[in-house]
NUKOL-517668 format. One line per field, with one value per residue: x, y, z of N, C-alpha, C in turn; residue number from 1. Coordinates in steps of 0.02 Angstrom, whole numbers, padded with zeros to 5 digits. Atoms other than C-alpha are relative to their C-alpha. Example, Ala and Ser with C-alpha at 12.3 -4.5 7.8 and 13.67 -1.06 7.14 Angstrom:
// NUKOL-517668
npx <- c(00045,-00042)
npy <- c(-00059,-00059)
npz <- c(00000,-00003)
capx <- c(00615,00684)
capy <- c(-00225,-00053)
capz <- c(00390,00357)
cpx <- c(00045,-00039)
cpy <- c(00060,00055)
cpz <- c(00000,00037)
k <- c(1,2)
END
This chain:
// NUKOL-517668
npx <- c(00010,-00070,00023,-00046,-00055,00001,-00024,-00102,00024,-00064,-00018,00005,-00070,00026,-00067,00004,00037,00076,00057,00058,00054,00041,00000,-00022,-00043,-00056,-00023,-00071,-00024,-00020,-00068,-00004,-00026,-00026,00023,-00050,-00029,-00032,-00089,-00053,00022,00014,00037,-00019,-00058,-00020,00046,-00010,-00060,00008,00008,00094,00024,00020,00053,-00051,00059,-00036,-00016,00044,00020,-00027,00018,00063,00007,-00046,00039,00070,-00020,-00039,00061,00010,-00030,00000,00056,00000,00076,00061,00017,00024,00045,00031,-00008,00086,00112,-00020,-00007,-00032,00030,-00075,00047,-00030,-00058,00001,00032,-00069,-00065,00030,00012,-00066,-00031,00033,-00025,-00060,00002,00037,-00051,-00037,00015,00067,-00039,00025,00060,00004,-00020,-00070,-00020,-00073,-00026,00063,-00013,00046,00053,-00002,00027,00050,00037,-00012,00032,00056,00044,00016,00066,00059,00010,00013,00067,00035,00032,00016,00076,00007,00013,00069,-00017,-00027,-00054,-00031,-00029,-00072,-00065,-00019,-00041,-00054,-00037,00045,00064,00053,00042,00060,00078,00074,00028,00075,00029,00022,00042,-00014,00036,00058,00071,-00039,-00004,-00056,00004,00049,-00007,00009,-00049,-00041,-00056,00001,00047,-00049,-00047,00010,-00035)
npy <- c(00046,00039,00090,00012,00028,00022,-00036,-00009,00000,00037,00066,00019,-00010,00028,00016,-00049,00027,00006,-00056,-00005,00005,-00002,00038,00065,00027,00001,-00001,00028,-00031,00036,00000,00054,00050,00002,00071,00066,00007,00073,00024,-00040,00051,00066,00032,00090,00009,00033,00041,00053,-00013,-00013,00045,00051,-00026,00019,00043,00067,00018,00035,00052,00015,00038,00048,00034,00011,00054,00055,00011,00037,00061,00054,00017,00046,00065,00050,00000,-00027,-00017,00086,-00006,-00048,-00039,00080,-00002,-00048,00001,00090,00017,-00059,00026,-00056,-00013,-00060,00009,-00050,-00063,-00029,-00019,-00057,-00060,00006,-00032,-00036,-00044,-00017,-00069,-00056,-00034,-00043,-00078,-00039,-00065,00009,-00021,-00026,00026,-00009,00023,00035,-00038,-00017,00043,00004,-00030,-00012,00091,-00018,-00053,00052,00069,-00041,-00030,00051,00012,-00027,00009,00040,00002,-00023,00086,00032,-00011,00024,00077,00030,00051,00045,-00027,-00006,00041,00043,-00036,00005,00085,-00011,-00015,00061,00040,-00014,-00071,-00009,00013,-00053,-00015,00006,-00077,-00021,-00054,-00053,-00047,00018,-00014,-00040,-00034,00025,00080,00078,00059,00083,00021,00033,-00033,-00062,-00029,-00037,00017,-00049,-00039)
npz <- c(-00050,00020,-00027,-00069,-00030,-00061,-00068,-00019,-00072,-00019,-00029,00050,00040,00065,00051,00047,00055,00000,-00027,-00016,00020,-00074,-00052,-00015,00091,00017,00067,00028,00069,00053,00045,00015,-00013,00043,-00001,-00018,-00054,-00035,00007,-00038,-00096,00018,-00062,00024,-00014,-00088,-00015,00031,00044,00077,00044,00009,00069,00064,-00003,00021,00036,00037,-00042,-00060,00054,00012,-00041,-00017,00061,-00039,-00046,00021,00034,-00068,-00007,00065,00002,-00073,-00016,-00032,-00012,-00006,-00057,-00018,-00007,-00046,-00078,-00016,00004,-00015,00076,00022,00102,00053,00006,-00051,-00011,00021,-00035,-00040,00028,00025,-00056,-00029,00043,-00003,-00039,00019,00043,-00060,-00056,00051,00047,-00024,-00046,-00070,-00031,-00058,-00040,-00001,-00082,00017,00059,00049,00051,-00050,00014,00075,-00003,-00030,00045,00067,-00026,00003,00079,00026,-00032,00044,00068,-00022,-00038,00057,00061,-00025,-00003,00067,00027,-00031,-00077,-00008,00037,-00053,-00043,00011,00018,-00077,00013,00016,-00068,-00065,00037,-00066,00056,00085,00002,-00004,-00065,-00024,00002,-00079,00007,-00069,-00015,-00035,-00056,-00013,-00084,-00037,-00071,-00001,-00065,-00021,00013,-00044,-00002,-00022,00014,00046,00056,00058,-00023)
capx <- c(-00455,-00268,-00236,-00176,-00045,00007,00024,00181,00170,00338,00285,00252,00409,00386,00531,00595,00517,00354,00205,00056,-00085,-00208,-00239,-00240,-00131,00053,00119,00267,00368,00389,00550,00613,00695,00822,00764,00956,00948,00947,01114,01203,01124,01146,01034,01051,01211,01206,01056,01121,01293,01283,01273,01071,01054,01100,01007,01158,01000,01109,01197,01042,00973,01099,01094,00905,00913,01052,00961,00794,00879,00975,00788,00725,00832,00839,00707,00730,00543,00448,00516,00488,00305,00281,00327,00194,00041,00046,00048,00177,00159,00282,00115,00146,00320,00315,00206,00351,00481,00358,00321,00514,00560,00437,00487,00661,00601,00495,00638,00742,00625,00468,00488,00520,00397,00371,00445,00644,00653,00726,00778,00683,00714,00611,00458,00472,00456,00335,00239,00281,00177,00029,00017,00018,-00110,-00205,-00180,-00236,-00392,-00425,-00423,-00518,-00657,-00679,-00714,-00891,-00899,-00876,-00729,-00675,-00680,-00589,-00451,-00444,-00408,-00259,-00206,-00322,-00420,-00548,-00597,-00685,-00841,-01002,-01036,-01220,-01362,-01423,-01583,-01549,-01715,-01811,-01869,-01816,-01878,-01770,-01842,-01866,-01890,-01938,-01753,-01652,-01490,-01519,-01674,-01579,-01519,-01566,-01457)
capy <- c(03750,03676,03487,03430,03403,03266,03307,03352,03284,03231,03070,02995,02911,02847,02773,02902,02815,02814,02962,02989,02959,02959,02913,02727,02700,02716,02748,02667,02794,02729,02712,02617,02452,02394,02207,02135,02170,01989,01965,02078,01949,01789,01704,01521,01519,01523,01406,01258,01220,01281,01126,01081,01251,01214,01099,00994,00919,00809,00726,00690,00615,00499,00431,00427,00314,00211,00197,00151,00021,-00081,-00075,-00143,-00276,-00342,-00395,-00274,-00185,-00364,-00356,-00204,-00213,-00413,-00349,-00183,-00278,-00485,-00497,-00430,-00420,-00325,-00228,-00122,-00143,-00032,00097,00111,00148,00266,00346,00338,00427,00560,00620,00620,00754,00843,00882,00937,01069,01092,01265,01302,01321,01426,01283,01278,01152,00993,01065,01125,00974,00896,00997,00989,00788,00816,00941,00791,00643,00773,00840,00614,00594,00728,00693,00509,00555,00650,00490,00400,00538,00514,00326,00254,00159,00019,00051,00118,-00020,-00138,00003,00004,-00200,-00149,-00083,-00208,-00356,-00325,-00158,-00231,-00313,-00187,-00116,-00184,-00069,00010,00111,00269,00325,00205,00256,00438,00465,00508,00396,00234,00151,-00030,-00029,-00138,-00058,00134,00237,00361,00248,00377,00489)
capz <- c(-00140,-00120,-00105,00073,00140,00248,00431,00489,00659,00753,00813,00640,00585,00403,00285,00178,00015,00085,00134,00215,00142,00266,00397,00391,00202,00173,-00004,-00070,-00189,-00360,-00393,-00515,-00489,-00604,-00676,-00666,-00461,-00438,-00531,-00402,-00253,-00340,-00223,-00335,-00297,-00094,-00106,-00198,-00311,-00480,-00575,-00521,-00622,-00769,-00857,-00971,-01088,-01196,-01069,-00940,-01129,-01145,-00958,-00969,-01151,-01060,-00904,-00993,-01093,-00951,-00875,-01022,-01040,-00854,-00758,-00648,-00661,-00681,-00522,-00454,-00516,-00435,-00282,-00279,-00335,-00331,-00536,-00636,-00832,-00959,-00973,-00802,-00813,-00953,-00893,-00744,-00866,-00949,-00780,-00737,-00919,-00909,-00737,-00781,-00935,-00775,-00680,-00822,-00903,-00793,-00708,-00518,-00411,-00257,-00158,-00148,00022,-00017,-00193,-00355,-00451,-00293,-00327,-00517,-00508,-00406,-00521,-00661,-00546,-00553,-00711,-00775,-00639,-00728,-00890,-00814,-00742,-00913,-01025,-00910,-00893,-01084,-01083,-01056,-00896,-00945,-01037,-00876,-00762,-00888,-00894,-00704,-00722,-00775,-00574,-00484,-00548,-00405,-00519,-00677,-00576,-00597,-00410,-00343,-00366,-00216,-00201,-00110,-00090,-00019,00145,00159,00348,00480,00632,00589,00757,00689,00620,00740,00697,00757,00752,00658,00528,00376,00437)
cpx <- c(00061,-00002,00023,00023,00018,00001,00061,-00030,00092,00009,-00005,00071,00001,00068,00024,-00021,-00093,-00021,-00047,-00027,-00062,00006,00020,00061,00064,00034,00044,00023,00017,00047,00017,00060,00016,-00012,00090,00024,00005,00040,00041,-00006,00039,-00022,00033,00062,00015,-00047,00037,00067,-00040,-00012,-00058,-00014,00008,00000,00047,-00067,00027,00041,-00059,-00032,00020,-00005,-00050,-00004,00031,-00026,-00087,00033,00026,-00078,-00022,00013,00001,-00067,00004,-00099,-00044,00021,-00033,-00096,-00036,00022,-00057,-00068,00043,00002,00072,00006,00058,-00043,00027,00053,00029,-00029,00025,00036,-00035,00007,00074,00028,-00038,00030,00055,-00016,-00040,00075,00036,-00052,-00083,00036,-00010,-00059,00027,00075,00081,00033,-00041,00042,-00057,-00006,-00049,-00066,-00023,-00021,-00068,-00082,-00022,-00045,-00061,-00016,-00005,-00051,-00063,-00020,-00030,-00077,-00028,-00023,-00068,-00066,-00033,-00037,-00079,00033,00020,00069,00059,00049,00040,00050,00046,00026,00056,00045,-00033,-00037,-00079,-00062,-00074,-00072,-00034,-00017,-00090,-00053,-00039,-00046,00015,-00041,-00061,-00068,00046,-00010,00057,-00001,-00020,00005,-00028,00071,00038,00079,-00003,-00082,00005,00050,00021,00037,00069)
cpy <- c(-00051,-00065,-00001,-00020,-00045,00031,-00005,-00001,-00052,-00067,-00050,-00009,-00065,-00031,00058,00005,00018,00073,-00017,00012,00004,-00033,-00089,-00051,00053,-00028,-00001,00045,-00035,00011,-00059,-00041,-00044,-00086,-00025,00012,-00041,-00032,00034,-00065,-00060,-00083,-00090,-00026,-00032,-00049,-00062,-00001,00012,-00040,-00024,00076,00020,-00059,-00077,-00060,-00062,-00049,-00041,-00051,-00065,-00056,-00035,-00077,-00056,-00060,-00033,-00066,-00057,-00013,-00052,-00053,-00049,-00010,00041,00043,-00051,00001,00021,00012,-00078,00020,00081,-00032,-00104,-00023,00047,-00037,00055,00064,00095,00021,00059,00056,00027,00011,00075,00072,00038,00072,00077,00026,00025,00084,00048,00052,00029,00075,00013,00068,-00023,00004,00039,-00039,00008,-00060,-00066,00040,00012,-00067,-00040,-00009,-00031,-00076,-00032,00022,-00054,-00056,00046,00028,-00085,-00006,00043,-00006,-00110,-00016,00044,-00037,-00033,00031,00004,-00053,-00014,-00039,-00068,-00022,00004,-00050,-00079,00043,00017,-00074,00021,-00005,-00059,-00049,00018,00056,-00020,-00019,00058,00002,-00025,00065,-00008,00057,00060,00036,-00042,00018,00077,00037,00011,-00018,-00027,-00020,-00061,-00008,-00032,00036,00074,00020,00060,-00030,00024,00032,00006)
cpz <- c(-00009,00059,00096,-00005,00028,00069,00021,00095,00038,00017,-00039,-00008,-00034,-00024,-00011,-00049,00021,00036,00019,-00041,00025,00070,00040,-00060,00033,-00076,-00002,-00036,-00044,-00034,-00033,00032,-00053,-00029,00022,00079,00020,-00014,00048,00038,-00017,00071,-00013,00028,00068,00009,-00015,-00066,-00072,-00053,-00005,-00021,-00073,-00032,-00039,-00037,-00027,00040,00049,-00049,00018,00064,00000,-00062,00062,00064,-00037,-00049,00026,00037,-00052,-00017,00055,00017,00093,00025,00007,00092,00074,00023,00035,00085,00047,00004,-00019,-00085,-00031,-00080,-00023,00004,00056,-00001,-00056,-00022,00047,-00038,-00029,00038,00004,-00073,00000,00070,00001,-00048,00070,00022,-00018,-00049,00023,00016,00062,00016,00040,00047,00003,00062,-00007,-00058,-00039,-00034,00050,-00030,-00088,-00026,00029,-00038,-00059,00008,-00009,-00051,-00047,00047,-00049,-00058,00005,-00008,-00056,-00063,00051,00019,-00072,-00022,00048,00055,-00004,-00017,00068,00051,-00065,-00021,00069,00022,00012,00055,00070,-00037,00024,-00054,-00039,00015,00018,00075,00010,00006,00029,-00030,00051,00043,00022,00053,00026,00072,00038,00054,-00031,00057,-00032,-00049,00078,00015,00049,-00027,-00030,-00037,-00056,-00001,-00028)
k <- c(1,2,3,4,5,6,7,8,9,10,11,12,13,14,15,16,17,18,19,20,21,22,23,24,25,26,27,28,29,30,31,32,33,34,35,36,37,38,39,40,41,42,43,44,45,46,47,48,49,50,51,52,53,54,55,56,57,58,59,60,61,62,63,64,65,66,67,68,69,70,71,72,73,74,75,76,77,78,79,80,81,82,83,84,85,86,87,88,89,90,91,92,93,94,95,96,97,98,99,100,101,102,103,104,105,106,107,108,109,110,111,112,113,114,115,116,117,118,119,120,121,122,123,124,125,126,127,128,129,130,131,132,133,134,135,136,137,138,139,140,141,142,143,144,145,146,147,148,149,150,151,152,153,154,155,156,157,158,159,160,161,162,163,164,165,166,167,168,169,170,171,172,173,174,175,176,177,178,179,180,181,182,183,184,185,186,187)
END
């Protein structure tokens, strides 16, 4: 038995590199695409200035150390922490300085994401923030509950108080006619 050939229909208008395999499918031809094809398009040069695509790690390291030195010797971080929270402490300022240093590291060394607007550096910084958040949550997950409460007082002193114990299964009825607020208070 001969293999079936695609139907020759004068109304079928497929591209040259595609062939009809059946009624509902189109198969692309397996032509070789050179890996250097992006070098000819220069997509990055069209989007942003080329200076943003070269890491310049030594210059950035020097600027980061200079900025951290200035921030550690001045009261800028303490004033910023005092404006964000009611209490200003050197531990909170040090934490903010650590986050700033990690954001600079992430902006340089993290990979680009699929999003390019407003700029890939912006999305790398957000990826660094998400990484810090995930590391902080993982750190808290490994601590006992009492130590987590003590750690969270770093951000807000009201968080160190344990919650009052409540019973959630005292009355499991759906309809409670004696409740003055609502007859369906348990829903």
